[in-house]
C-alpha positions as CSV (number, residue, x, y, z in Angstrom):
1,L,1.5,11.9,8.4
2,F,2.4,8.1,8.9
3,A,-1.4,7.3,8.4
4,K,-1.6,9.4,5.0
5,K,1.5,7.2,3.9
6,I,-0.3,3.8,4.9
7,L,-3.6,5.2,3.2
8,G,-1.7,5.7,-0.1
9,F,0.1,2.5,0.0
10,L,-3.5,0.8,0.6
11,T,-5.2,2.5,-1.9
12,E,-2.9,0.9,-4.4
13,V,-3.1,-2.6,-2.9
14,E,-6.8,-2.4,-2.6
15,S,-7.1,-2.1,-6.4
16,M,-5.9,-6.1,-6.3
17,D,-8.2,-8.7,-6.0
18,Q,-8.4,-9.8,-2.2
19,K,-8.2,-13.5,-2.9
20,K,-5.0,-12.9,-4.8
21,R,-3.5,-11.1,-1.8
22,V,-4.4,-13.8,0.6
23,E,-3.2,-16.4,-2.0
24,F,0.1,-14.5,-2.2
25,I,0.5,-14.2,1.6
26,D,-0.3,-17.9,2.4
27,K,2.1,-19.2,-0.3
28,L,4.9,-16.9,1.1
29,K,4.5,-18.1,4.5
30,L,4.4,-21.4,3.6
31,E,7.0,-21.9,0.9
32,K,9.4,-18.9,2.0
33,P,8.9,-18.0,5.5
34,H,12.2,-15.9,5.6
35,D,11.1,-14.0,2.5
36,Y,7.7,-13.5,4.0
37,E,9.1,-11.7,6.9
38,K,11.6,-9.7,4.7
39,V,8.9,-8.6,2.5
40,G,6.9,-6.9,5.5
41,E,10.3,-5.4,6.8
42,V,11.2,-4.0,3.4
43,L,7.6,-2.4,3.1
44,L,7.5,-0.8,6.6
45,F,10.8,0.6,6.3
46,S,10.2,2.1,2.9
47,I,6.9,3.4,4.0
48,D,8.2,5.0,6.9
49,S,11.1,6.7,5.2
50,A,8.9,7.7,2.2
51,N,8.8,11.6,1.9
52,S,5.6,11.8,0.1
53,V,2.4,9.9,-0.3
54,E,3.0,9.5,-4.0
55,K,6.2,7.2,-3.1
56,C,3.9,5.1,-1.0
57,K,1.4,4.8,-3.8
58,I,4.3,3.5,-6.0
59,L,5.4,1.1,-3.2
60,G,1.8,-0.3,-3.2
61,K,2.2,-0.8,-7.0
62,I,5.4,-2.7,-6.4
63,Y,3.8,-4.9,-3.5
64,S,0.8,-5.7,-5.7
65,A,3.3,-6.8,-8.5
66,I,5.0,-9.0,-6.2
67,A,1.6,-10.4,-5.0
68,K,0.6,-11.3,-8.7
69,N,3.9,-12.9,-9.2
70,E,4.9,-10.3,-12.0
71,I,8.1,-9.8,-10.1
72,N,10.6,-11.7,-8.1
73,Y,11.6,-10.9,-4.6
74,Q,15.2,-9.6,-5.6
75,D,13.4,-7.2,-7.9
76,F,10.8,-6.2,-5.2
77,V,13.6,-5.4,-2.8
78,S,15.4,-3.4,-5.8
79,L,12.5,-1.4,-6.6
80,C,11.7,-0.6,-3.1
81,S,15.2,0.7,-2.5
82,V,15.1,2.8,-5.5
83,V,11.8,4.3,-4.5
84,D,13.1,5.0,-1.1
85,R,16.1,7.0,-2.6
86,L,14.2,8.6,-5.7
87,N,13.7,12.3,-6.1
88,I,9.9,12.5,-6.8
89,N,10.7,15.4,-9.1
90,V,12.2,13.0,-11.7
91,I,9.6,10.5,-12.3
92,P,8.1,12.6,-15.1
93,T,11.6,12.1,-16.9
94,L,11.8,8.4,-16.0
95,K,8.5,8.1,-17.8
96,M,9.8,9.5,-20.8
97,W,12.9,7.0,-21.0
98,A,11.1,4.0,-20.0
99,N,8.1,4.6,-22.2
100,D,10.5,5.3,-25.1
101,S,8.0,7.7,-26.5
102,I,9.5,11.2,-26.2
103,G,13.3,10.8,-26.2
104,V,15.7,13.3,-24.8
105,K,13.8,16.5,-25.3
106,G,12.7,18.1,-22.2
107,A,15.0,16.5,-19.8
108,Y,17.8,18.0,-18.0
109,S,21.0,16.6,-17.7
110,E,21.0,16.8,-13.9
111,E,17.7,14.8,-14.1
112,L,19.5,12.2,-16.4
113,E,22.4,12.0,-14.3
114,E,20.3,11.4,-11.1
115,L,18.3,8.6,-12.7
116,A,21.6,7.2,-13.7
117,T,22.9,7.1,-10.2
118,Y,19.5,5.0,-9.3
119,G,20.4,2.5,-11.9
120,L,17.4,3.4,-13.9
121,I,18.9,4.6,-16.9
122,K,22.0,4.2,-18.6
123,S,24.2,6.9,-20.6
124,T,26.4,5.8,-23.6
125,V,28.9,8.2,-24.9
126,T,30.3,7.8,-28.5
127,T,32.9,9.9,-30.1
128,T,34.0,10.2,-33.7
129,I,36.3,12.3,-35.5
130,D,35.2,13.8,-38.9
131,V,37.7,14.7,-41.6
132,H,38.5,17.9,-40.2
133,N,40.2,16.0,-37.1
134,K,37.0,17.5,-34.9
135,D,35.9,15.3,-32.2
136,R,32.1,14.7,-32.1
137,F,30.4,13.5,-29.1
138,H,27.0,11.9,-29.0
139,V,25.4,11.0,-25.8
140,S,22.3,8.6,-25.7
141,H,20.2,7.5,-22.8
142,D,18.1,4.4,-22.4
143,A,16.1,2.9,-19.8
144,T,17.9,-0.1,-17.9
145,R,15.9,-3.2,-17.3
146,L,15.1,-1.9,-13.7
147,G,13.8,1.3,-15.2
148,K,11.7,-0.2,-17.3
149,L,10.3,-2.6,-14.6
150,L,9.6,0.3,-12.2
151,Y,7.6,2.1,-15.1
152,R,5.8,-1.3,-16.1
153,V,4.9,-2.1,-12.5
154,A,4.3,1.2,-10.9
155,L,4.5,4.2,-13.1
156,S,2.6,3.5,-16.5
157,E,-1.0,4.9,-16.5
């Protein structure tokens, strides 16, 4: 099972230019040796605890993003942490929010609450009182910076 997870991760990493991978590793070793060790630890813990190969593929894309200097170390750790906790069944809902293409239709409130607990979307409730003194509630949901980042580096097709 661990071999399948590693293979899923490597499938995504291999799509990245080998020269860029080597440059990233060499640069990290030289300039930030502490981060070099931490990146490896974060990845191994995340891959080991992943409960699906799909999560490992997402981790591979996140690793590729840090290696291409598209994200910083803090975002890398945050994204790996989110993927570690992520219920794989809510990924389609996250794609809707982060892509800003579909909106609220088709998503269950439980999925939205779950995505909010990961810090990937934010919910805003507004209330108004109409002329008949009736309260009106409107809930809007938007992807957070972290949600959009996860979508951009690992979930967009």
